[in-house]
PDB file of N, CA, C and O in Angstrom:
ATOM      1  N   UNK A   1      26.124  15.620  18.869  1.00  0.00           N
ATOM      2  CA  UNK A   1      25.166  16.814  18.492  1.00  0.00           C
ATOM      3  C   UNK A   1      24.587  16.185  17.097  1.00  0.00           C
ATOM      4  O   UNK A   1      25.309  15.217  16.857  1.00  0.00           O
ATOM      5  N   UNK A   2      23.833  16.284  16.318  1.00  0.00           N
ATOM      6  CA  UNK A   2      23.126  15.720  14.896  1.00  0.00           C
ATOM      7  C   UNK A   2      22.624  17.075  14.607  1.00  0.00           C
ATOM      8  O   UNK A   2      21.933  17.742  15.377  1.00  0.00           O
ATOM      9  N   UNK A   3      23.049  17.451  13.364  1.00  0.00           N
ATOM     10  CA  UNK A   3      22.539  18.600  12.608  1.00  0.00           C
ATOM     11  C   UNK A   3      22.049  18.172  11.458  1.00  0.00           C
ATOM     12  O   UNK A   3      22.704  17.380  10.780  1.00  0.00           O
ATOM     13  N   UNK A   4      20.734  18.658  11.023  1.00  0.00           N
ATOM     14  CA  UNK A   4      20.361  18.205   9.765  1.00  0.00           C
ATOM     15  C   UNK A   4      19.584  19.852   9.007  1.00  0.00           C
ATOM     16  O   UNK A   4      19.807  21.021   9.324  1.00  0.00           O
ATOM     17  N   UNK A   5      18.670  19.291   7.966  1.00  0.00           N
ATOM     18  CA  UNK A   5      18.027  20.448   7.047  1.00  0.00           C
ATOM     19  C   UNK A   5      16.779  19.803   7.176  1.00  0.00           C
ATOM     20  O   UNK A   5      16.483  18.678   7.578  1.00  0.00           O
ATOM     21  N   UNK A   6      15.830  21.138   6.577  1.00  0.00           N
ATOM     22  CA  UNK A   6      14.791  20.664   6.360  1.00  0.00           C
ATOM     23  C   UNK A   6      14.251  21.452   5.147  1.00  0.00           C
ATOM     24  O   UNK A   6      14.939  22.444   4.904  1.00  0.00           O
ATOM     25  N   UNK A   7      13.482  21.318   4.546  1.00  0.00           N
ATOM     26  CA  UNK A   7      12.938  21.920   3.375  1.00  0.00           C
ATOM     27  C   UNK A   7      11.019  21.389   3.267  1.00  0.00           C
ATOM     28  O   UNK A   7      10.441  20.459   3.830  1.00  0.00           O
ATOM     29  N   UNK A   8      10.630  22.169   2.559  1.00  0.00           N
ATOM     30  CA  UNK A   8       9.066  22.262   2.253  1.00  0.00           C
ATOM     31  C   UNK A   8       9.263  21.580   0.839  1.00  0.00           C
ATOM     32  O   UNK A   8      10.159  21.768   0.016  1.00  0.00           O
ATOM     33  N   UNK A   9       8.189  20.748   0.792  1.00  0.00           N
ATOM     34  CA  UNK A   9       7.899  19.866  -0.368  1.00  0.00           C
ATOM     35  C   UNK A   9       7.672  21.192  -1.956  1.00  0.00           C
ATOM     36  O   UNK A   9       7.966  20.885  -3.111  1.00  0.00           O
ATOM     37  N   UNK A  10       7.221  22.296  -1.621  1.00  0.00           N
ATOM     38  CA  UNK A  10       6.740  23.419  -2.644  1.00  0.00           C
ATOM     39  C   UNK A  10       7.965  23.522  -3.042  1.00  0.00           C
ATOM     40  O   UNK A  10       8.360  23.128  -4.139  1.00  0.00           O
ATOM     41  N   UNK A  11       8.712  24.100  -2.117  1.00  0.00           N
ATOM     42  CA  UNK A  11      10.406  24.602  -2.190  1.00  0.00           C
ATOM     43  C   UNK A  11      11.136  23.673  -2.722  1.00  0.00           C
ATOM     44  O   UNK A  11      11.761  24.140  -3.675  1.00  0.00           O
ATOM     45  N   UNK A  12      11.379  22.408  -2.522  1.00  0.00           N
ATOM     46  CA  UNK A  12      12.070  21.199  -2.968  1.00  0.00           C
ATOM     47  C   UNK A  12      11.833  20.869  -4.240  1.00  0.00           C
ATOM     48  O   UNK A  12      12.761  20.701  -5.031  1.00  0.00           O
ATOM     49  N   UNK A  13      10.281  20.710  -4.655  1.00  0.00           N
ATOM     50  CA  UNK A  13       9.858  19.791  -6.085  1.00  0.00           C
ATOM     51  C   UNK A  13       8.865  20.804  -6.577  1.00  0.00           C
ATOM     52  O   UNK A  13       8.225  20.287  -7.493  1.00  0.00           O
ATOM     53  N   UNK A  14       8.419  22.209  -6.312  1.00  0.00           N
ATOM     54  CA  UNK A  14       7.584  22.875  -6.917  1.00  0.00           C
ATOM     55  C   UNK A  14       6.219  22.398  -6.162  1.00  0.00           C
ATOM     56  O   UNK A  14       6.258  21.554  -5.268  1.00  0.00           O
ATOM     57  N   UNK A  15       4.864  23.084  -6.650  1.00  0.00           N
ATOM     58  CA  UNK A  15       4.062  22.558  -6.411  1.00  0.00           C
ATOM     59  C   UNK A  15       3.148  21.535  -6.962  1.00  0.00           C
ATOM     60  O   UNK A  15       3.631  21.229  -8.052  1.00  0.00           O
ATOM     61  N   UNK A  16       2.467  21.104  -6.832  1.00  0.00           N
ATOM     62  CA  UNK A  16       1.503  19.297  -7.187  1.00  0.00           C
ATOM     63  C   UNK A  16       0.584  20.258  -8.309  1.00  0.00           C
ATOM     64  O   UNK A  16       0.458  21.367  -7.790  1.00  0.00           O
ATOM     65  N   UNK A  17       0.067  20.231  -9.332  1.00  0.00           N
ATOM     66  CA  UNK A  17      -0.952  20.453 -10.027  1.00  0.00           C
ATOM     67  C   UNK A  17      -2.004  20.133  -9.506  1.00  0.00           C
ATOM     68  O   UNK A  17      -2.784  21.068  -9.689  1.00  0.00           O
ATOM     69  N   UNK A  18      -2.610  19.125  -8.805  1.00  0.00           N
ATOM     70  CA  UNK A  18      -3.754  19.007  -8.309  1.00  0.00           C
ATOM     71  C   UNK A  18      -3.600  19.926  -6.783  1.00  0.00           C
ATOM     72  O   UNK A  18      -4.581  19.912  -6.039  1.00  0.00           O
ATOM     73  N   UNK A  19      -2.790  20.435  -6.505  1.00  0.00           N
ATOM     74  CA  UNK A  19      -3.236  21.007  -4.698  1.00  0.00           C
ATOM     75  C   UNK A  19      -3.779  22.325  -5.339  1.00  0.00           C
ATOM     76  O   UNK A  19      -3.869  22.867  -6.440  1.00  0.00           O
ATOM     77  N   UNK A  20      -4.196  22.605  -3.586  1.00  0.00           N
ATOM     78  CA  UNK A  20      -5.236  23.608  -3.948  1.00  0.00           C
ATOM     79  C   UNK A  20      -4.187  25.198  -4.207  1.00  0.00           C
ATOM     80  O   UNK A  20      -4.514  26.218  -4.815  1.00  0.00           O
ATOM     81  N   UNK A  21      -2.966  24.901  -3.534  1.00  0.00           N
ATOM     82  CA  UNK A  21      -1.791  26.458  -3.731  1.00  0.00           C
ATOM     83  C   UNK A  21      -2.031  26.217  -5.194  1.00  0.00           C
ATOM     84  O   UNK A  21      -3.081  26.790  -5.486  1.00  0.00           O
ATOM     85  N   UNK A  22      -1.364  25.446  -6.536  1.00  0.00           N
ATOM     86  CA  UNK A  22      -1.603  25.710  -7.808  1.00  0.00           C
ATOM     87  C   UNK A  22      -2.319  26.425  -8.496  1.00  0.00           C
ATOM     88  O   UNK A  22      -2.054  26.879  -9.610  1.00  0.00           O
ATOM     89  N   UNK A  23      -3.794  26.647  -7.529  1.00  0.00           N
ATOM     90  CA  UNK A  23      -4.860  27.680  -8.299  1.00  0.00           C
ATOM     91  C   UNK A  23      -4.450  29.003  -8.105  1.00  0.00           C
ATOM     92  O   UNK A  23      -4.795  29.936  -8.829  1.00  0.00           O
ATOM     93  N   UNK A  24      -3.558  29.108  -6.923  1.00  0.00           N
ATOM     94  CA  UNK A  24      -3.096  30.790  -6.387  1.00  0.00           C
ATOM     95  C   UNK A  24      -1.858  30.851  -7.589  1.00  0.00           C
ATOM     96  O   UNK A  24      -1.703  31.915  -8.189  1.00  0.00           O
ATOM     97  N   UNK A  25      -1.073  29.785  -7.882  1.00  0.00           N
ATOM     98  CA  UNK A  25      -0.203  30.211  -8.699  1.00  0.00           C
ATOM     99  C   UNK A  25      -0.534  30.507 -10.091  1.00  0.00           C
ATOM    100  O   UNK A  25       0.148  31.269 -10.777  1.00  0.00           O
ATOM    101  N   UNK A  26      -1.925  29.708 -10.647  1.00  0.00           N
ATOM    102  CA  UNK A  26      -2.150  29.835 -12.016  1.00  0.00           C
ATOM    103  C   UNK A  26      -2.726  31.412 -12.107  1.00  0.00           C
ATOM    104  O   UNK A  26      -2.557  32.216 -13.024  1.00  0.00           O
ATOM    105  N   UNK A  27      -3.446  31.580 -10.880  1.00  0.00           N
ATOM    106  CA  UNK A  27      -4.541  32.864 -10.966  1.00  0.00           C
ATOM    107  C   UNK A  27      -3.344  33.929 -11.060  1.00  0.00           C
ATOM    108  O   UNK A  27      -3.667  35.088 -11.319  1.00  0.00           O
ATOM    109  N   UNK A  28      -2.186  33.671 -10.897  1.00  0.00           N
ATOM    110  CA  UNK A  28      -1.352  34.964 -10.734  1.00  0.00           C
ATOM    111  C   UNK A  28      -1.189  35.640  -9.414  1.00  0.00           C
ATOM    112  O   UNK A  28      -0.647  36.743  -9.343  1.00  0.00           O
ATOM    113  N   UNK A  29      -1.733  34.883  -8.155  1.00  0.00           N
ATOM    114  CA  UNK A  29      -1.916  35.440  -6.711  1.00  0.00           C
ATOM    115  C   UNK A  29      -0.927  34.809  -5.959  1.00  0.00           C
ATOM    116  O   UNK A  29      -0.870  35.096  -4.764  1.00  0.00           O
ATOM    117  N   UNK A  30       0.005  33.864  -6.506  1.00  0.00           N
ATOM    118  CA  UNK A  30       1.452  33.693  -6.131  1.00  0.00           C
ATOM    119  C   UNK A  30       2.313  33.352  -7.171  1.00  0.00           C
ATOM    120  O   UNK A  30       1.771  33.164  -8.260  1.00  0.00           O
ATOM    121  N   UNK A  31       3.517  33.226  -7.105  1.00  0.00           N
ATOM    122  CA  UNK A  31       4.694  33.173  -8.000  1.00  0.00           C
ATOM    123  C   UNK A  31       4.632  32.023  -8.429  1.00  0.00           C
ATOM    124  O   UNK A  31       4.212  31.170  -7.647  1.00  0.00           O
ATOM    125  N   UNK A  32       5.065  31.573  -9.936  1.00  0.00           N
ATOM    126  CA  UNK A  32       4.936  29.993  -9.660  1.00  0.00           C
ATOM    127  C   UNK A  32       6.375  29.393  -9.111  1.00  0.00           C
ATOM    128  O   UNK A  32       7.490  29.831  -9.392  1.00  0.00           O
ATOM    129  N   UNK A  33       6.090  28.399  -8.348  1.00  0.00           N
ATOM    130  CA  UNK A  33       7.205  27.355  -7.618  1.00  0.00           C
ATOM    131  C   UNK A  33       8.077  26.623  -9.034  1.00  0.00           C
ATOM    132  O   UNK A  33       9.159  26.059  -8.873  1.00  0.00           O
ATOM    133  N   UNK A  34       7.402  26.745 -10.408  1.00  0.00           N
ATOM    134  CA  UNK A  34       8.077  25.881 -11.395  1.00  0.00           C
ATOM    135  C   UNK A  34       8.500  24.254 -10.689  1.00  0.00           C
ATOM    136  O   UNK A  34       7.659  23.595 -10.079  1.00  0.00           O
ATOM    137  N   UNK A  35       9.622  23.884 -10.856  1.00  0.00           N
ATOM    138  CA  UNK A  35      10.266  22.401 -10.371  1.00  0.00           C
ATOM    139  C   UNK A  35      10.881  22.905  -8.773  1.00  0.00           C
ATOM    140  O   UNK A  35      11.786  22.208  -8.314  1.00  0.00           O
ATOM    141  N   UNK A  36      10.469  23.912  -8.074  1.00  0.00           N
ATOM    142  CA  UNK A  36      11.129  24.430  -6.836  1.00  0.00           C
ATOM    143  C   UNK A  36      12.600  24.318  -7.397  1.00  0.00           C
ATOM    144  O   UNK A  36      12.842  24.308  -8.604  1.00  0.00           O
ATOM    145  N   UNK A  37      13.825  24.209  -6.138  1.00  0.00           N
ATOM    146  CA  UNK A  37      14.918  23.784  -6.009  1.00  0.00           C
ATOM    147  C   UNK A  37      15.471  23.107  -7.005  1.00  0.00           C
ATOM    148  O   UNK A  37      16.616  23.326  -7.401  1.00  0.00           O
ATOM    149  N   UNK A  38      14.660  22.189  -7.508  1.00  0.00           N
ATOM    150  CA  UNK A  38      14.932  20.738  -8.545  1.00  0.00           C
ATOM    151  C   UNK A  38      15.437  19.602  -7.641  1.00  0.00           C
ATOM    152  O   UNK A  38      16.204  18.747  -8.085  1.00  0.00           O
ATOM    153  N   UNK A  39      15.036  19.597  -6.468  1.00  0.00           N
ATOM    154  CA  UNK A  39      15.514  18.423  -5.405  1.00  0.00           C
ATOM    155  C   UNK A  39      14.933  17.125  -6.207  1.00  0.00           C
ATOM    156  O   UNK A  39      15.557  16.075  -6.363  1.00  0.00           O
ATOM    157  N   UNK A  40      13.556  17.414  -6.708  1.00  0.00           N
ATOM    158  CA  UNK A  40      12.870  16.113  -7.231  1.00  0.00           C
ATOM    159  C   UNK A  40      13.713  15.071  -8.087  1.00  0.00           C
ATOM    160  O   UNK A  40      13.632  13.853  -7.934  1.00  0.00           O
ATOM    161  N   UNK A  41      14.608  15.772  -9.093  1.00  0.00           N
ATOM    162  CA  UNK A  41      15.012  15.199 -10.041  1.00  0.00           C
ATOM    163  C   UNK A  41      16.732  15.288  -9.485  1.00  0.00           C
ATOM    164  O   UNK A  41      17.454  14.498 -10.093  1.00  0.00           O
ATOM    165  N   UNK A  42      17.266  15.929  -8.688  1.00  0.00           N
ATOM    166  CA  UNK A  42      18.457  15.953  -8.478  1.00  0.00           C
ATOM    167  C   UNK A  42      18.782  15.449  -6.731  1.00  0.00           C
ATOM    168  O   UNK A  42      19.681  15.855  -5.995  1.00  0.00           O
ATOM    169  N   UNK A  43      17.928  14.656  -6.501  1.00  0.00           N
ATOM    170  CA  UNK A  43      18.229  14.638  -4.977  1.00  0.00           C
ATOM    171  C   UNK A  43      19.333  13.592  -4.699  1.00  0.00           C
ATOM    172  O   UNK A  43      19.954  13.765  -3.651  1.00  0.00           O
ATOM    173  N   UNK A  44      19.583  12.825  -5.257  1.00  0.00           N
ATOM    174  CA  UNK A  44      20.637  11.693  -4.907  1.00  0.00           C
ATOM    175  C   UNK A  44      21.910  12.736  -5.086  1.00  0.00           C
ATOM    176  O   UNK A  44      22.777  12.718  -4.212  1.00  0.00           O
ATOM    177  N   UNK A  45      22.018  13.513  -6.043  1.00  0.00           N
ATOM    178  CA  UNK A  45      23.476  14.792  -5.686  1.00  0.00           C
ATOM    179  C   UNK A  45      23.095  15.437  -4.869  1.00  0.00           C
ATOM    180  O   UNK A  45      24.143  15.697  -4.279  1.00  0.00           O
ATOM    181  N   UNK A  46      21.914  16.197  -4.066  1.00  0.00           N
ATOM    182  CA  UNK A  46      21.898  17.079  -3.104  1.00  0.00           C
ATOM    183  C   UNK A  46      22.227  16.126  -1.805  1.00  0.00           C
ATOM    184  O   UNK A  46      22.920  16.666  -0.942  1.00  0.00           O
ATOM    185  N   UNK A  47      21.987  15.344  -1.666  1.00  0.00           N
ATOM    186  CA  UNK A  47      21.774  14.386  -0.440  1.00  0.00           C
ATOM    187  C   UNK A  47      23.658  13.907  -0.208  1.00  0.00           C
ATOM    188  O   UNK A  47      24.303  13.790   0.834  1.00  0.00           O
ATOM    189  N   UNK A  48      24.077  13.725  -1.661  1.00  0.00           N
ATOM    190  CA  UNK A  48      25.775  13.536  -1.441  1.00  0.00           C
ATOM    191  C   UNK A  48      26.281  14.741  -1.027  1.00  0.00           C
ATOM    192  O   UNK A  48      27.079  14.736  -0.089  1.00  0.00           O
ATOM    193  N   UNK A  49      25.932  15.889  -1.612  1.00  0.00           N
ATOM    194  CA  UNK A  49      26.446  17.236  -0.977  1.00  0.00           C
ATOM    195  C   UNK A  49      26.313  17.198   0.388  1.00  0.00           C
ATOM    196  O   UNK A  49      27.356  17.156   1.039  1.00  0.00           O
ATOM    197  N   UNK A  50      25.018  17.205   1.100  1.00  0.00           N
ATOM    198  CA  UNK A  50      25.045  17.365   2.468  1.00  0.00           C
ATOM    199  C   UNK A  50      25.824  16.412   3.377  1.00  0.00           C
ATOM    200  O   UNK A  50      26.363  16.675   4.452  1.00  0.00           O
ATOM    201  N   UNK A  51      25.760  15.071   2.617  1.00  0.00           N
ATOM    202  CA  UNK A  51      26.720  13.877   3.104  1.00  0.00           C
ATOM    203  C   UNK A  51      27.913  14.228   3.202  1.00  0.00           C
ATOM    204  O   UNK A  51      28.562  13.760   4.137  1.00  0.00           O
ATOM    205  N   UNK A  52      28.699  15.368   2.046  1.00  0.00           N
ATOM    206  CA  UNK A  52      29.882  15.480   2.393  1.00  0.00           C
ATOM    207  C   UNK A  52      30.087  16.768   3.393  1.00  0.00           C
ATOM    208  O   UNK A  52      31.256  17.082   3.617  1.00  0.00           O
ATOM    209  N   UNK A  53      29.114  17.487   3.970  1.00  0.00           N
ATOM    210  CA  UNK A  53      29.541  18.494   4.973  1.00  0.00           C
ATOM    211  C   UNK A  53      29.030  18.259   6.122  1.00  0.00           C
ATOM    212  O   UNK A  53      28.561  19.167   6.808  1.00  0.00           O
ATOM    213  N   UNK A  54      29.050  16.732   6.581  1.00  0.00           N
ATOM    214  CA  UNK A  54      28.785  15.844   7.875  1.00  0.00           C
ATOM    215  C   UNK A  54      27.177  15.967   8.324  1.00  0.00           C
ATOM    216  O   UNK A  54      26.795  15.619   9.441  1.00  0.00           O
ATOM    217  N   UNK A  55      26.297  16.508   7.303  1.00  0.00           N
ATOM    218  CA  UNK A  55      25.084  16.482   7.579  1.00  0.00           C
ATOM    219  C   UNK A  55      24.469  15.393   7.049  1.00  0.00           C
ATOM    220  O   UNK A  55      24.578  15.094   5.860  1.00  0.00           O
ATOM    221  N   UNK A  56      23.562  14.519   8.173  1.00  0.00           N
ATOM    222  CA  UNK A  56      23.258  13.260   8.020  1.00  0.00           C
ATOM    223  C   UNK A  56      21.710  13.088   8.097  1.00  0.00           C
ATOM    224  O   UNK A  56      21.180  12.044   7.718  1.00  0.00           O
ATOM    225  N   UNK A  57      20.997  14.141   8.599  1.00  0.00           N
ATOM    226  CA  UNK A  57      19.738  14.131   8.628  1.00  0.00           C
ATOM    227  C   UNK A  57      18.935  15.021   7.664  1.00  0.00           C
ATOM    228  O   UNK A  57      19.421  16.144   7.528  1.00  0.00           O
ATOM    229  N   UNK A  58      17.730  14.752   6.910  1.00  0.00           N
ATOM    230  CA  UNK A  58      17.454  15.605   6.001  1.00  0.00           C
ATOM    231  C   UNK A  58      15.380  15.650   6.192  1.00  0.00           C
ATOM    232  O   UNK A  58      14.774  14.624   5.885  1.00  0.00           O
ATOM    233  N   UNK A  59      14.728  16.659   6.600  1.00  0.00           N
ATOM    234  CA  UNK A  59      13.517  16.440   6.662  1.00  0.00           C
ATOM    235  C   UNK A  59      12.568  16.972   5.489  1.00  0.00           C
ATOM    236  O   UNK A  59      12.358  18.185   5.461  1.00  0.00           O
ATOM    237  N   UNK A  60      12.169  16.419   4.834  1.00  0.00           N
ATOM    238  CA  UNK A  60      10.931  16.900   3.674  1.00  0.00           C
ATOM    239  C   UNK A  60      10.136  16.867   4.099  1.00  0.00           C
ATOM    240  O   UNK A  60      10.017  16.089   5.045  1.00  0.00           O
ATOM    241  N   UNK A  61       9.281  17.509   3.781  1.00  0.00           N
ATOM    242  CA  UNK A  61       7.564  17.489   3.943  1.00  0.00           C
ATOM    243  C   UNK A  61       7.113  16.568   2.640  1.00  0.00           C
ATOM    244  O   UNK A  61       7.988  16.069   1.932  1.00  0.00           O
ATOM    245  N   UNK A  62       5.777  16.375   2.371  1.00  0.00           N
ATOM    246  CA  UNK A  62       5.377  15.373   1.667  1.00  0.00           C
ATOM    247  C   UNK A  62       4.527  16.092   0.932  1.00  0.00           C
ATOM    248  O   UNK A  62       3.800  16.656   1.750  1.00  0.00           O
ATOM    249  N   UNK A  63       4.153  16.442  -0.329  1.00  0.00           N
ATOM    250  CA  UNK A  63       3.225  17.189  -0.912  1.00  0.00           C
ATOM    251  C   UNK A  63       1.999  15.850  -0.805  1.00  0.00           C
ATOM    252  O   UNK A  63       2.540  14.801  -1.156  1.00  0.00           O
ATOM    253  N   UNK A  64       0.864  15.691  -0.505  1.00  0.00           N
ATOM    254  CA  UNK A  64       0.247  15.034  -0.371  1.00  0.00           C
ATOM    255  C   UNK A  64      -0.659  14.509  -1.464  1.00  0.00           C
ATOM    256  O   UNK A  64      -1.035  13.358  -1.685  1.00  0.00           O
ATOM    257  N   UNK A  65      -1.002  16.051  -2.315  1.00  0.00           N
ATOM    258  CA  UNK A  65      -1.607  16.077  -3.366  1.00  0.00           C
ATOM    259  C   UNK A  65      -1.155  15.333  -4.649  1.00  0.00           C
ATOM    260  O   UNK A  65      -1.905  14.936  -5.541  1.00  0.00           O
ATOM    261  N   UNK A  66       0.360  15.193  -4.588  1.00  0.00           N
ATOM    262  CA  UNK A  66       1.152  13.876  -5.494  1.00  0.00           C
ATOM    263  C   UNK A  66       0.869  12.882  -4.904  1.00  0.00           C
ATOM    264  O   UNK A  66       0.600  12.012  -5.733  1.00  0.00           O
ATOM    265  N   UNK A  67       0.744  12.379  -3.509  1.00  0.00           N
ATOM    266  CA  UNK A  67       0.868  11.237  -3.710  1.00  0.00           C
ATOM    267  C   UNK A  67      -1.063  10.644  -3.652  1.00  0.00           C
ATOM    268  O   UNK A  67      -1.445   9.479  -3.543  1.00  0.00           O
ATOM    269  N   UNK A  68      -1.650  11.489  -3.730  1.00  0.00           N
ATOM    270  CA  UNK A  68      -3.397  11.228  -3.916  1.00  0.00           C
ATOM    271  C   UNK A  68      -3.633  12.173  -4.752  1.00  0.00           C
ATOM    272  O   UNK A  68      -3.975  13.158  -4.098  1.00  0.00           O
ATOM    273  N   UNK A  69      -3.633  12.415  -5.954  1.00  0.00           N
ATOM    274  CA  UNK A  69      -3.807  13.698  -6.522  1.00  0.00           C
ATOM    275  C   UNK A  69      -5.663  13.909  -7.042  1.00  0.00           C
ATOM    276  O   UNK A  69      -6.234  14.931  -7.421  1.00  0.00           O
ATOM    277  N   UNK A  70      -6.120  12.724  -6.887  1.00  0.00           N
ATOM    278  CA  UNK A  70      -7.890  12.866  -6.396  1.00  0.00           C
ATOM    279  C   UNK A  70      -7.887  11.849  -5.554  1.00  0.00           C
ATOM    280  O   UNK A  70      -7.025  10.994  -5.353  1.00  0.00           O
ATOM    281  N   UNK A  71      -9.280  12.073  -4.918  1.00  0.00           N
ATOM    282  CA  UNK A  71      -9.655  11.709  -3.703  1.00  0.00           C
ATOM    283  C   UNK A  71      -9.900   9.858  -3.996  1.00  0.00           C
ATOM    284  O   UNK A  71     -10.761   9.501  -4.799  1.00  0.00           O
ATOM    285  N   UNK A  72      -9.003   8.783  -3.213  1.00  0.00           N
ATOM    286  CA  UNK A  72      -9.009   7.436  -3.642  1.00  0.00           C
ATOM    287  C   UNK A  72      -8.284   7.258  -4.422  1.00  0.00           C
ATOM    288  O   UNK A  72      -8.438   6.105  -4.823  1.00  0.00           O
ATOM    289  N   UNK A  73      -7.337   7.856  -5.047  1.00  0.00           N
ATOM    290  CA  UNK A  73      -6.556   7.395  -6.415  1.00  0.00           C
ATOM    291  C   UNK A  73      -5.347   7.818  -5.695  1.00  0.00           C
ATOM    292  O   UNK A  73      -5.234   8.899  -5.117  1.00  0.00           O
ATOM    293  N   UNK A  74      -4.383   6.832  -5.771  1.00  0.00           N
ATOM    294  CA  UNK A  74      -3.295   6.907  -5.136  1.00  0.00           C
ATOM    295  C   UNK A  74      -1.972   6.881  -6.214  1.00  0.00           C
ATOM    296  O   UNK A  74      -1.709   5.880  -6.881  1.00  0.00           O
ATOM    297  N   UNK A  75      -1.331   7.911  -6.263  1.00  0.00           N
ATOM    298  CA  UNK A  75      -0.106   7.704  -7.437  1.00  0.00           C
ATOM    299  C   UNK A  75       1.107   7.083  -6.863  1.00  0.00           C
ATOM    300  O   UNK A  75       1.991   7.741  -6.314  1.00  0.00           O
ATOM    301  N   UNK A  76       1.125   5.757  -7.008  1.00  0.00           N
ATOM    302  CA  UNK A  76       2.384   5.009  -7.063  1.00  0.00           C
ATOM    303  C   UNK A  76       3.613   5.395  -7.558  1.00  0.00           C
ATOM    304  O   UNK A  76       4.602   4.969  -6.960  1.00  0.00           O
ATOM    305  N   UNK A  77       3.744   5.997  -8.368  1.00  0.00           N
ATOM    306  CA  UNK A  77       4.935   6.679  -8.952  1.00  0.00           C
ATOM    307  C   UNK A  77       5.916   7.664  -8.109  1.00  0.00           C
ATOM    308  O   UNK A  77       7.138   7.768  -8.000  1.00  0.00           O
ATOM    309  N   UNK A  78       4.695   8.393  -7.520  1.00  0.00           N
ATOM    310  CA  UNK A  78       5.029   9.809  -6.861  1.00  0.00           C
ATOM    311  C   UNK A  78       5.385   8.953  -5.327  1.00  0.00           C
ATOM    312  O   UNK A  78       6.285   9.484  -4.676  1.00  0.00           O
ATOM    313  N   UNK A  79       4.828   7.834  -4.783  1.00  0.00           N
ATOM    314  CA  UNK A  79       5.130   7.080  -3.981  1.00  0.00           C
ATOM    315  C   UNK A  79       6.394   6.549  -3.973  1.00  0.00           C
ATOM    316  O   UNK A  79       7.207   6.479  -3.051  1.00  0.00           O
ATOM    317  N   UNK A  80       6.431   6.345  -4.610  1.00  0.00           N
ATOM    318  CA  UNK A  80       7.814   5.137  -5.182  1.00  0.00           C
ATOM    319  C   UNK A  80       9.287   6.477  -4.903  1.00  0.00           C
ATOM    320  O   UNK A  80      10.329   6.410  -4.252  1.00  0.00           O
ATOM    321  N   UNK A  81       8.679   7.559  -5.748  1.00  0.00           N
ATOM    322  CA  UNK A  81       9.874   8.753  -5.686  1.00  0.00           C
ATOM    323  C   UNK A  81      10.115   9.042  -4.450  1.00  0.00           C
ATOM    324  O   UNK A  81      11.315   9.028  -4.176  1.00  0.00           O
ATOM    325  N   UNK A  82       9.078   9.421  -3.201  1.00  0.00           N
ATOM    326  CA  UNK A  82       9.486   9.581  -2.131  1.00  0.00           C
ATOM    327  C   UNK A  82      10.248   8.554  -1.670  1.00  0.00           C
ATOM    328  O   UNK A  82      11.252   9.001  -1.115  1.00  0.00           O
ATOM    329  N   UNK A  83      10.206   7.573  -1.665  1.00  0.00           N
ATOM    330  CA  UNK A  83      11.023   6.305  -0.742  1.00  0.00           C
ATOM    331  C   UNK A  83      12.501   6.504  -1.431  1.00  0.00           C
ATOM    332  O   UNK A  83      13.641   6.610  -0.978  1.00  0.00           O
ATOM    333  N   UNK A  84      12.049   6.505  -2.468  1.00  0.00           N
ATOM    334  CA  UNK A  84      13.676   6.706  -3.248  1.00  0.00           C
ATOM    335  C   UNK A  84      14.455   7.748  -2.518  1.00  0.00           C
ATOM    336  O   UNK A  84      15.635   7.471  -2.304  1.00  0.00           O
ATOM    337  N   UNK A  85      13.880   9.221  -1.981  1.00  0.00           N
ATOM    338  CA  UNK A  85      14.466  10.045  -2.093  1.00  0.00           C
ATOM    339  C   UNK A  85      14.950  10.277  -0.391  1.00  0.00           C
ATOM    340  O   UNK A  85      15.694  11.209  -0.082  1.00  0.00           O
TER     341      UNK A  85
END
């Protein structure tokens, strides 16, 4: 049996400023996600904790608005960060 975890990008790293959902946050129609649970900056430590509990797989959704903040414009830093995580 393989055990794993999953997380949404908003919960793990907060909403991207260029995402549609950020409009809801800025208008007060949704609570601020801030930087989520901090996975974006603490992923190495978080993955080590998962590994220490024999969790070997983790699935996180990718926030497309971070990858392509405007039509046709890719954010290579965001892409590299996702690859590193």
